[in-house]
C-alpha positions as CSV (number, residue, x, y, z in Angstrom):
1,M,106.4,68.4,137.2
2,Q,110.0,67.8,136.3
3,T,112.6,69.5,138.5
4,P,115.1,71.7,136.5
5,N,118.6,70.4,136.3
6,P,120.9,73.4,137.1
7,T,124.0,71.5,136.0
8,A,122.4,70.8,132.6
9,E,121.5,74.5,132.3
10,I,125.1,75.6,133.0
11,V,126.4,73.1,130.4
12,T,123.9,74.4,127.8
13,R,124.9,78.0,128.4
14,R,128.5,77.1,128.1
15,I,127.9,75.3,124.8
16,E,126.0,78.3,123.5
17,R,128.8,80.7,124.5
18,L,131.4,78.5,122.8
19,S,129.3,78.3,119.7
20,S,129.0,82.0,119.5
21,H,132.8,82.3,119.7
22,L,133.3,79.8,117.0
23,T,130.7,81.4,114.7
24,P,131.1,85.2,114.8
25,S,128.2,87.3,113.8
26,P,128.2,88.6,110.3
27,P,129.3,92.2,109.8
28,N,126.8,95.0,109.5
29,D,126.3,96.9,106.3
30,D,129.2,99.0,105.1
31,S,128.1,102.1,106.9
32,E,129.3,100.5,110.1
33,I,132.9,99.8,110.9
34,G,132.2,96.2,111.9
35,M,134.7,93.9,110.4
36,L,134.9,96.1,107.3
37,T,137.0,94.5,104.5
38,C,138.7,97.6,103.2
39,A,141.8,96.3,101.4
40,G,140.9,93.3,99.3
41,R,143.9,91.3,98.4
42,A,143.1,91.5,94.7
43,K,143.3,95.2,94.1
44,K,144.7,98.6,95.2
45,L,142.3,100.9,97.0
46,N,140.9,103.9,95.1
47,V,141.9,106.9,97.2
48,S,140.5,110.4,96.6
49,T,143.3,112.6,98.0
50,S,141.1,115.7,97.9
51,M,138.3,114.0,100.0
52,L,140.9,112.6,102.4
53,T,142.4,116.1,102.8
54,E,139.0,117.7,103.3
55,Y,138.2,115.1,106.1
56,M,141.7,115.6,107.7
57,R,141.9,119.4,107.6
58,G,138.3,120.5,107.3
59,K,137.2,123.9,108.4
60,H,140.6,125.3,109.3
61,R,142.2,124.7,105.9
62,E,141.5,128.2,104.7
63,I,143.4,130.0,107.4
64,Q,146.4,127.6,107.1
65,E,146.5,128.2,103.3
66,K,146.4,132.0,103.9
67,I,149.6,131.6,106.1
68,F,151.3,129.4,103.5
69,D,150.5,131.9,100.7
70,Y,151.8,134.8,102.7
71,F,155.2,133.3,103.3
72,N,155.3,132.1,99.7
73,S,154.8,135.7,98.6
74,R,157.7,136.9,100.8
75,P,160.9,135.1,99.9
76,D,162.8,137.5,102.2
77,L,160.9,136.0,105.2
78,Q,161.7,132.3,104.3
79,T,164.3,130.8,106.6
80,P,167.5,129.8,104.7
81,V,169.3,126.6,105.4
82,E,172.4,128.4,106.7
83,I,171.8,131.2,109.1
84,S,173.5,132.5,112.3
85,K,171.9,132.5,115.7
86,D,171.5,136.3,115.8
87,G,170.3,136.4,112.2
88,H,167.7,133.7,112.9
89,R,166.4,135.5,115.9
90,E,165.9,138.7,114.0
91,L,164.3,136.9,111.1
92,C,161.9,135.1,113.4
93,M,160.7,138.4,114.9
94,R,160.3,139.9,111.3
95,Q,158.3,136.8,110.4
96,L,156.0,137.2,113.4
97,L,155.5,140.9,112.8
98,G,154.8,140.3,109.1
99,L,152.3,137.5,109.9
100,V,150.4,139.8,112.4
101,R,150.7,143.2,110.8
102,E,150.8,142.4,107.1
103,A,149.0,139.1,106.6
104,G,146.4,140.1,109.3
105,I,146.7,136.8,111.2
106,R,145.8,137.7,114.8
107,P,146.1,134.5,116.9
108,Y,145.5,136.1,120.3
109,K,141.8,136.4,120.2
110,Y,141.4,132.8,119.3
111,I,143.1,131.5,122.4
112,V,139.8,132.0,124.3
113,E,137.2,132.5,121.6
114,D,138.1,129.4,119.4
115,P,141.2,127.4,120.5
116,E,140.8,125.1,117.5
117,V,141.6,128.0,115.1
118,Y,144.6,129.0,117.3
119,F,146.2,125.6,117.2
120,A,145.6,125.4,113.4
121,I,147.5,128.6,113.1
122,V,150.3,127.3,115.3
123,E,150.6,124.1,113.2
124,A,150.8,126.0,109.9
125,V,153.3,128.5,111.3
126,G,155.5,125.7,112.7
127,S,155.5,124.1,109.2
128,V,157.1,127.3,107.9
129,D,159.8,127.3,110.7
130,I,159.5,125.5,114.0
131,S,161.3,128.4,115.7
132,L,158.6,130.8,114.5
133,G,156.0,128.4,115.8
134,I,157.6,128.5,119.2
135,Q,158.1,132.3,119.1
136,L,154.4,132.7,118.3
137,G,153.5,130.3,121.2
138,V,155.7,132.2,123.7
139,Q,154.1,135.5,122.7
140,Y,150.4,134.4,122.6
141,S,149.9,131.1,124.5
142,L,152.5,131.6,127.3
143,W,153.0,135.3,127.9
144,G,149.6,136.3,126.5
145,G,147.9,133.2,127.9
146,T,148.8,134.0,131.4
147,V,147.3,137.5,131.1
148,L,144.1,136.0,129.7
149,N,143.8,133.0,131.9
150,L,145.4,134.0,135.2
151,G,144.6,137.7,135.2
152,T,141.3,139.6,135.5
153,K,139.6,142.3,133.5
154,K,142.0,145.0,134.5
155,H,144.9,143.1,133.0
156,K,143.1,142.3,129.8
157,D,142.1,145.9,129.3
158,K,145.6,147.1,129.9
159,Y,147.6,144.5,127.9
160,F,145.4,142.8,125.3
161,D,146.0,145.2,122.4
162,G,149.8,145.4,123.0
163,I,150.2,141.7,123.1
164,D,148.0,141.2,120.1
165,S,150.0,143.6,117.9
166,V,153.4,142.5,119.4
167,E,154.0,146.0,120.7
168,Y,154.3,144.2,124.0
169,P,156.6,141.3,123.3
170,G,156.8,139.2,126.4
171,C,158.2,136.1,128.2
172,F,157.0,133.2,130.3
173,A,159.4,133.1,133.3
174,M,158.6,129.9,135.2
175,T,161.6,127.6,134.8
176,E,164.6,128.1,137.1
177,L,168.2,126.9,137.0
178,H,167.4,124.4,139.7
179,H,163.7,123.8,139.2
180,G,161.7,122.9,136.1
181,S,159.0,120.3,136.4
182,N,158.7,120.9,140.2
183,V,157.0,124.2,139.9
184,Q,156.0,124.3,143.6
185,G,159.7,124.2,144.4
186,L,160.4,127.5,142.7
187,Q,162.6,129.8,144.8
188,T,162.0,133.3,143.2
189,V,160.3,135.5,145.8
190,A,157.6,138.2,145.6
191,T,157.3,140.0,148.9
192,F,154.5,142.5,149.4
193,D,155.4,145.9,150.9
194,P,152.2,147.5,152.4
195,I,154.0,150.8,152.8
196,T,154.5,151.4,149.1
197,D,151.7,149.1,147.9
198,E,154.2,147.2,145.8
199,F,155.6,143.7,145.3
200,I,159.4,143.3,145.5
201,I,160.7,140.6,143.2
202,N,164.0,138.9,144.2
203,T,166.2,136.1,143.0
204,P,167.6,134.8,146.3
205,N,170.4,132.6,144.9
206,D,171.8,131.4,141.6
207,G,169.6,128.3,141.6
208,A,166.6,130.6,141.4
209,L,167.8,132.3,138.2
210,K,165.0,132.2,135.6
211,W,166.5,130.0,132.8
212,W,165.6,129.1,129.2
213,I,163.2,132.0,129.1
214,G,162.0,132.4,125.5
215,N,161.9,135.9,124.1
216,A,164.1,137.2,127.0
217,A,167.6,137.5,125.5
218,T,166.7,139.9,122.8
219,H,163.1,141.0,122.3
220,G,161.0,140.7,125.4
221,K,159.8,143.8,127.2
222,F,157.6,142.0,129.8
223,A,157.8,138.7,131.7
224,T,155.2,136.8,133.5
225,V,157.3,135.8,136.5
226,F,156.2,132.8,138.7
227,A,157.3,133.4,142.3
228,K,156.4,132.5,145.9
229,L,154.1,135.2,147.3
230,M,155.3,136.2,150.7
231,L,153.1,138.3,153.1
232,L,153.8,139.8,156.5
233,T,151.9,137.9,159.2
234,N,149.9,139.6,161.9
235,N,152.5,138.6,164.4
236,S,155.7,140.4,163.4
237,S,157.8,137.9,165.3
238,Q,156.6,135.2,162.9
239,G,158.0,137.0,159.9
240,L,156.6,136.2,156.4
241,S,154.0,133.8,155.4
242,D,154.4,131.8,152.1
243,M,151.1,131.8,150.2
244,G,152.4,129.6,147.4
245,V,153.4,130.2,143.8
246,H,151.7,133.1,142.0
247,A,152.2,134.9,138.6
248,F,153.3,138.5,138.3
249,I,153.7,140.9,135.3
250,V,157.3,142.3,135.5
251,P,158.5,144.8,133.0
252,I,162.1,143.9,132.0
253,R,163.0,146.5,129.3
254,D,162.0,150.1,128.6
255,L,159.2,150.3,126.1
256,K,160.8,153.2,124.2
257,T,164.6,152.7,124.5
258,H,164.5,148.9,125.0
259,A,167.1,149.4,127.8
260,T,167.1,146.8,130.5
261,L,165.3,148.2,133.6
262,P,166.9,148.7,137.0
263,G,167.2,145.6,139.1
264,V,166.8,143.3,136.1
265,E,169.8,141.4,134.7
266,I,169.5,139.5,131.5
267,Q,172.0,137.0,130.0
268,D,171.8,135.1,126.7
269,C,171.6,131.3,127.1
270,G,173.5,131.1,123.8
271,Y,173.5,128.5,121.0
272,K,171.2,125.5,121.5
273,V,171.0,122.1,119.7
274,G,168.0,123.6,117.8
275,L,165.4,126.4,117.8
276,N,168.1,129.1,117.5
277,G,165.5,131.5,116.2
278,V,164.1,131.6,119.7
279,D,166.1,134.0,122.0
280,N,166.3,132.1,125.2
281,G,167.7,134.0,128.1
282,A,168.3,134.0,131.9
283,L,166.9,136.5,134.3
284,R,168.0,137.7,137.7
285,F,165.8,140.1,139.8
286,T,167.3,142.3,142.5
287,S,164.7,144.2,144.5
288,V,162.5,144.9,141.4
289,R,159.4,146.7,142.5
290,I,156.1,146.3,140.7
291,P,152.6,147.7,141.5
292,R,150.2,145.5,143.4
293,D,148.0,145.4,140.3
294,N,150.7,143.4,138.5
295,L,149.7,140.3,140.5
296,L,147.7,138.1,138.1
297,N,144.9,137.7,140.6
298,R,142.3,135.4,139.2
299,F,142.8,132.8,141.9
300,G,144.4,134.8,144.7
301,D,144.7,138.6,145.5
302,V,146.2,140.9,148.1
303,T,144.4,143.9,149.5
304,R,145.8,147.3,150.0
305,D,146.5,146.5,153.7
306,G,148.3,143.3,152.9
307,K,145.5,140.7,153.5
308,Y,145.3,137.7,151.2
309,T,142.0,136.7,149.6
310,S,141.0,133.8,147.4
311,S,137.9,131.8,146.4
312,L,140.0,128.6,146.8
313,P,140.7,127.3,150.2
314,S,144.3,126.0,150.0
315,I,147.7,126.5,148.4
316,G,147.3,123.1,146.7
317,K,143.9,124.0,145.1
318,R,145.2,127.4,143.9
319,F,148.3,125.8,142.4
320,A,146.2,123.2,140.7
321,A,143.8,125.8,139.3
322,T,146.8,127.9,138.0
323,L,148.4,125.0,136.2
324,G,145.1,123.9,134.9
325,E,144.8,127.2,133.0
326,L,148.3,126.7,131.5
327,V,147.6,123.3,130.0
328,G,147.1,124.8,126.5
329,G,150.9,124.8,126.1
330,R,150.9,121.0,126.2
331,V,148.0,120.8,123.9
332,G,149.8,122.9,121.4
333,L,153.0,120.9,121.6
334,A,151.2,117.6,121.0
335,Y,149.4,119.1,118.0
336,S,152.5,120.7,116.6
337,S,154.6,117.6,117.0
338,V,152.1,115.7,114.8
339,G,152.7,118.5,112.2
340,V,156.4,117.9,112.3
341,L,155.9,114.1,112.0
342,K,153.7,114.7,108.9
343,M,156.4,116.8,107.3
344,A,159.1,114.2,107.9
345,V,157.0,111.3,106.8
346,T,156.0,113.2,103.6
347,I,159.6,113.8,102.7
348,A,160.7,110.2,103.5
349,V,157.8,108.5,101.6
350,R,158.1,110.7,98.5
351,Y,161.8,110.1,98.3
352,S,161.4,106.4,98.9
353,L,158.9,106.2,96.0
354,L,161.3,108.2,93.8
355,R,164.6,106.5,94.6
356,Q,165.3,103.3,92.7
357,Q,167.9,100.8,93.8
358,F,168.7,97.3,92.6
359,G,166.1,94.9,91.3
360,P,165.7,91.5,89.7
361,P,168.4,90.4,87.2
362,K,168.2,92.1,83.8
363,Q,165.1,94.1,84.9
364,P,164.6,97.8,85.8
365,E,165.5,98.9,89.3
366,I,162.7,99.1,91.8
367,S,161.9,101.9,94.2
368,I,163.2,101.5,97.7
369,L,159.7,101.6,99.1
370,D,159.1,98.3,97.3
371,Y,161.5,96.7,99.8
372,Q,159.9,95.1,102.8
373,S,162.5,96.6,105.1
374,Q,161.6,100.2,104.0
375,Q,157.9,99.5,104.3
376,H,158.6,98.2,107.9
377,K,160.3,101.5,108.8
378,L,157.9,103.9,107.2
379,M,154.4,102.4,106.8
380,P,153.6,101.9,110.5
381,M,155.0,105.4,111.1
382,L,152.6,106.7,108.4
383,A,149.8,104.9,110.1
384,S,150.8,106.3,113.5
385,T,150.8,109.8,112.0
386,Y,147.2,109.4,111.0
387,A,146.4,108.0,114.4
388,F,148.0,110.9,116.2
389,H,146.3,113.4,114.0
390,F,142.8,112.2,115.1
391,A,143.9,111.8,118.7
392,T,145.2,115.4,119.0
393,L,142.2,116.7,117.2
394,Y,140.1,115.1,119.9
395,L,142.4,116.7,122.5
396,V,141.9,120.1,121.0
397,D,138.2,119.6,120.9
398,K,138.1,118.6,124.6
399,Y,140.3,121.5,125.5
400,S,138.0,123.9,123.6
401,E,135.0,122.4,125.5
402,M,136.8,122.8,128.8
403,K,137.6,126.5,128.1
404,K,133.9,127.1,127.5
405,S,132.4,125.0,130.3
406,R,135.1,125.3,133.0
407,E,133.7,122.0,134.4
408,E,136.0,120.7,137.1
409,Q,136.1,117.1,136.0
410,L,136.7,118.1,132.4
411,V,139.6,120.3,133.5
412,A,141.2,117.3,135.2
413,D,140.5,115.0,132.3
414,V,142.1,117.4,129.8
415,H,145.1,117.9,132.1
416,E,145.9,114.2,132.2
417,L,145.1,113.6,128.5
418,S,147.3,116.5,127.4
419,A,150.1,115.3,129.6
420,G,149.9,111.7,128.1
421,L,149.6,112.7,124.5
422,K,152.3,115.3,124.7
423,A,154.7,112.9,126.2
424,Y,153.8,110.0,123.9
425,V,153.6,111.8,120.6
426,T,156.7,114.0,121.1
427,S,158.8,111.0,122.0
428,Y,157.6,109.0,119.0
429,T,158.2,111.9,116.7
430,A,161.7,112.4,118.0
431,K,162.6,108.8,117.3
432,S,160.9,108.8,113.9
433,L,162.8,111.8,112.7
434,S,166.1,109.8,112.9
435,I,164.5,106.9,111.2
436,C,163.3,109.1,108.3
437,R,166.7,110.5,107.9
438,E,168.2,107.0,107.8
439,S,165.6,105.9,105.3
440,C,166.7,108.5,102.8
441,G,170.3,107.4,102.9
442,G,173.0,110.0,102.2
443,H,170.5,112.5,100.8
444,G,168.7,112.6,104.1
445,Y,171.9,113.9,105.6
446,A,171.9,117.1,103.4
447,A,170.7,120.0,105.5
448,V,168.6,121.3,102.7
449,N,166.4,118.1,102.9
450,R,165.5,119.2,106.4
451,F,165.7,116.1,108.5
452,G,168.5,117.4,110.6
453,I,166.8,120.8,111.1
454,L,163.5,119.2,112.0
455,R,165.2,116.7,114.4
456,N,167.2,119.4,116.2
457,D,164.3,121.9,116.4
458,H,161.8,119.3,117.6
459,D,164.1,117.6,120.1
460,I,163.2,120.0,122.9
461,F,159.5,119.1,122.6
462,Q,160.3,116.1,124.8
463,T,161.4,118.4,127.6
464,F,159.5,121.7,127.7
465,E,156.0,122.1,129.0
466,G,156.9,119.2,131.3
467,D,159.6,116.5,130.9
468,N,158.0,113.5,129.3
469,T,159.0,111.1,132.0
470,V,157.3,113.3,134.6
471,L,154.2,113.7,132.5
472,L,153.8,110.0,132.1
473,Q,154.1,109.6,135.8
474,Q,151.2,112.0,136.2
475,V,149.1,109.8,133.9
476,A,150.0,106.7,135.8
477,G,149.1,108.4,139.1
478,D,145.7,109.4,137.7
479,L,145.1,105.8,136.5
480,L,145.9,104.5,140.0
481,K,143.5,107.1,141.5
482,Q,140.8,105.9,139.1
483,Y,141.6,102.3,140.0
484,K,141.1,103.1,143.7
485,E,137.9,105.0,143.1
486,K,136.5,102.1,141.0
487,F,136.6,99.9,144.1
488,Q,135.2,102.6,146.4
489,G,132.2,103.3,144.2
490,G,133.6,106.6,142.7
491,T,132.9,107.8,139.1
492,L,135.4,107.6,136.3
493,T,136.3,110.5,134.2
494,V,135.5,110.7,130.5
495,T,138.9,109.6,129.1
496,W,139.3,106.7,131.4
497,N,135.8,105.3,131.5
498,Y,136.7,102.0,129.8
499,L,138.4,101.0,133.0
500,R,135.1,100.4,134.7
501,Q,134.4,97.6,132.2
502,S,138.0,96.5,132.1
503,M,138.2,95.7,135.8
504,D,135.2,93.5,135.4
505,T,135.8,92.0,131.9
506,Y,139.2,92.5,130.6
507,L,141.0,90.9,133.6
508,S,139.0,87.7,133.4
509,Q,140.8,84.5,132.3
510,P,141.6,84.8,128.5
511,N,139.2,82.6,126.4
512,P,141.2,79.7,125.1
513,V,139.1,79.6,122.0
514,T,139.4,83.3,121.0
515,A,143.1,83.2,121.9
516,R,143.5,80.9,118.8
517,W,141.4,82.8,116.3
518,E,143.5,83.9,113.4
519,G,141.1,84.9,110.6
520,E,141.6,88.2,108.9
521,D,138.1,89.4,109.7
522,H,138.7,88.7,113.4
523,L,142.1,90.4,113.5
524,R,140.7,93.4,111.7
525,D,137.7,93.7,113.9
526,P,138.0,96.9,115.9
527,K,136.5,95.2,118.9
528,F,139.3,92.6,119.0
529,Q,141.9,95.4,118.6
530,L,140.4,97.6,121.3
531,D,139.9,94.7,123.7
532,A,143.6,93.7,123.3
533,F,144.8,97.2,124.1
534,R,142.4,97.6,127.0
535,Y,143.3,94.2,128.4
536,R,147.0,95.0,128.4
537,T,146.4,98.3,130.2
538,S,144.1,96.7,132.7
539,R,146.6,94.0,133.6
540,L,149.4,96.6,133.9
541,L,147.3,98.7,136.2
542,Q,146.3,95.9,138.4
543,S,149.8,94.5,138.7
544,V,151.4,97.8,139.5
545,A,148.8,98.5,142.1
546,V,149.6,95.2,143.8
547,R,153.4,95.9,143.6
548,L,153.0,99.4,145.0
549,N,151.0,98.2,147.9
550,K,153.6,95.5,148.7
551,H,156.6,97.8,148.5
552,T,155.0,100.7,150.4
553,K,155.0,98.5,153.5
554,T,158.8,98.4,153.5
555,L,160.0,101.4,151.4
556,G,157.3,104.0,152.0
557,T,155.3,105.7,149.4
558,F,158.1,107.5,147.6
559,G,160.4,104.5,147.7
560,A,157.7,102.2,146.4
561,W,156.9,104.5,143.5
562,N,160.6,104.7,142.5
563,R,160.9,100.9,142.7
564,C,157.9,100.5,140.3
565,L,158.8,103.5,138.1
566,N,159.5,101.7,134.8
567,H,156.3,99.7,135.3
568,L,154.3,102.9,135.8
569,L,155.7,104.5,132.6
570,I,154.8,101.4,130.6
571,L,151.3,101.6,132.1
572,A,150.9,105.2,131.1
573,E,152.1,104.6,127.5
574,S,149.8,101.6,127.2
575,H,146.8,103.7,128.3
576,I,147.7,106.5,125.8
577,E,148.0,104.0,123.0
578,T,144.5,102.7,123.9
579,V,143.1,106.2,123.8
580,I,144.8,106.9,120.4
581,L,143.3,103.7,118.9
582,E,139.9,104.5,120.3
583,K,139.9,107.9,118.7
584,F,141.2,106.6,115.4
585,I,138.4,104.0,115.2
586,E,135.8,106.7,116.0
587,A,137.2,108.9,113.2
588,V,136.9,106.0,110.8
589,Q,133.3,105.5,111.8
590,R,132.4,109.1,111.4
591,C,133.9,109.4,107.9
592,P,131.0,110.0,105.5
593,D,132.7,108.9,102.3
594,K,132.8,105.1,101.7
595,S,136.1,105.1,99.8
596,T,137.8,107.4,102.3
597,R,136.5,105.4,105.2
598,A,137.9,102.3,103.6
599,T,141.4,103.9,103.3
600,L,141.3,105.1,106.9
601,K,140.2,101.6,108.1
602,L,143.2,100.1,106.4
603,V,145.6,102.6,108.0
604,C,143.9,102.1,111.4
605,D,144.2,98.3,111.2
606,L,147.9,98.6,110.5
607,Y,148.3,100.9,113.5
608,A,146.5,98.5,115.8
609,L,148.1,95.3,114.7
610,N,151.6,96.7,114.5
611,R,151.3,97.9,118.1
612,I,150.0,94.5,119.2
613,W,152.8,92.8,117.5
614,N,155.4,95.1,119.0
615,D,154.3,94.0,122.4
616,I,153.4,90.4,121.5
617,G,155.5,89.0,124.4
618,T,153.1,90.6,126.9
619,Y,150.1,88.9,125.2
620,R,151.9,85.6,124.9
621,N,153.0,85.5,128.5
622,V,149.4,85.6,129.7
623,D,148.0,83.3,126.9
624,Y,145.9,86.1,125.5
625,V,147.3,85.2,122.1
626,A,148.2,81.7,121.1
627,P,151.3,81.0,119.0
628,N,149.4,80.5,115.8
629,K,147.5,83.8,116.4
630,A,150.7,85.7,117.1
631,K,152.1,84.4,113.8
632,A,148.9,85.5,112.0
633,I,149.1,89.0,113.5
634,H,152.7,89.4,112.3
635,K,151.9,88.1,108.8
636,L,148.8,90.3,108.5
637,A,150.6,93.4,109.8
638,E,153.3,92.9,107.1
639,Y,150.7,92.5,104.5
640,L,148.9,95.7,105.6
641,S,152.2,97.5,105.4
642,F,152.3,96.4,101.8
643,Q,148.8,97.6,101.2
644,V,149.4,101.0,102.8
645,K,152.6,101.2,100.6
646,N,150.4,101.0,97.6
647,V,148.5,104.2,98.6
648,A,151.4,105.9,100.4
649,R,151.7,108.7,97.9
650,E,148.0,109.6,98.2
651,L,148.2,109.4,102.0
652,V,151.1,111.8,102.3
653,D,149.6,114.1,99.6
654,A,146.5,114.3,101.8
655,F,148.6,116.2,104.4
656,D,148.4,118.9,101.8
657,F,151.8,120.6,102.2
658,P,152.7,122.8,99.2
659,D,156.2,122.3,97.9
660,H,157.1,125.8,99.1
661,V,156.3,124.6,102.6
662,T,157.9,121.2,102.4
663,R,161.0,122.8,100.8
664,A,163.1,119.7,100.9
665,P,164.2,119.0,97.3
666,I,163.8,115.2,97.7
667,G,160.3,115.7,99.1
668,M,158.9,117.6,96.2
669,K,155.7,116.3,94.5
670,S,157.5,116.3,91.2
671,N,160.9,117.1,89.6
672,A,162.7,116.3,92.9
673,Y,166.1,115.6,91.4
674,A,165.9,118.7,89.2
675,S,165.2,120.8,92.3
676,Y,168.1,119.1,94.2
677,T,170.6,119.6,91.4
678,Q,169.6,123.2,90.9
679,Y,170.1,123.9,94.6
680,V,173.7,122.8,94.5
681,G,174.4,124.8,91.4
682,F,174.0,122.6,88.3
């Protein structure tokens, strides 16, 4: 009997592995994404705009069209280009009342029953006027949402109908002059008086003034006020005990006369860079007394004799539960930001197809979208818009699931995913709005063509519901927590589960053979694309964990975090890009129509390869991509931009904005120049 040669077996396995790398398996049939060849170099794709629209908008298209049709039938409710602050505020309130009382759109019930419908309403309303979208969000998601999510049955019974009909217009009073993102540091105080069975709300100093409170300056009659709950201790010599931040319903104006109530001082925050249809105000409270029942007591309550009760054992857990219920605001901002990006890209692409400039000698001028430089600006942006659309749809789906199941791990997962997507998408949209304006030259500077209005109104999306830099730090912190649990045998949450494999696989030494592959089938293989994104995130995660451990020894935890802050932000963005690509690929796989699937695959490939090329230095530095492969990625990304350009009209038409919603003359489906000249009086 011959003894096996272990060395020979190792060599044989290595040869087999190299052979498999050199000879990739053939793709599956065209029902699978595989290495689908969806944009043959010989011909333009055949795109069915109607089928693409149906797949994009699906079941909520009807309610959005109802909103569009209502505002089209009411020219008096359409926001003019030139309007004063006070005029815009009054118009916004009339728009909201008309939507609710005349058009019969009642968003409030959907916040709990079907959040997907609610966010579809918010997107459509924001397309009409972003100020109106924010006004609607303040009334229903913020003020109304706190009653539904932080209150109990007695609060819903008392306030639901008034909030739903806008008879009880309200505010969300969390942010203070000195405190925004650090909610636990809020200074407004709510002290319980057991003698009168009331809470006394006080603003102890100017830093505690409630600031930027939407709906406060003009219209609001109630405010959900976030304040530290203070209770008398059993030992009177010890004074008051701080039970942490809680939410209270505080009336601020008389329901009949609209007069400001005693102890409440309201000031107007004045003109803003944008969103002047929203009446932001500042609030000061001086010994304002409210009934004990006005404490939104889902997570903590106070008895008649001043005892505190809660099903949650600590201030930290109560605070986390409270913020977890308010995550819908971030979900809505991410979703709405994609709607703004769709609008801007639609206008820029349509004008770029229309506008002709220069051309070969003695030949007709060509459209500016035929220039590679214009394609470079707009086509990756168009691809990103599609990617963000599917990623935020996934977020809304997970949020809806969370609201139904209340499963603890899903709550945490949605919290981090919403933080990351809100930060990433709103930052990208803000930058893209300026690029779109520039891409349309001088005509992009005309207010009627909307880029300036969209840019100014959207800009605050990067700051409210959490500053983007702070939110990305939350994502990075959660990734590090997952990284630690990986090595302690813990489980990974749904969104981050690729990290389990990445720690074992993606951090291995890059294969010198695959690092050189440059064939189109390989570069357009979703496995290669996802592996590249995951590898980058995994390396960033491992390296920042090592750096933090090193610096903590000399700088302490806070100092180490600050030293590595830029690294942490890049890590969070890399992870979010990975999730976005993953959800885009899944959306392509699910698409039932072959032609539509091929179109989406083309757009998905451009998104992935453009992102890889934008960070090619990272991949080159670790030899994940050889020089020849880097060159091939760049070349293919440019070619895919050209291919997407060929179907750009169909891709933006699939967003399905009627001309009366787009409104920008240069962004009309037809007769753009005629609309533009008529606007100025010719």
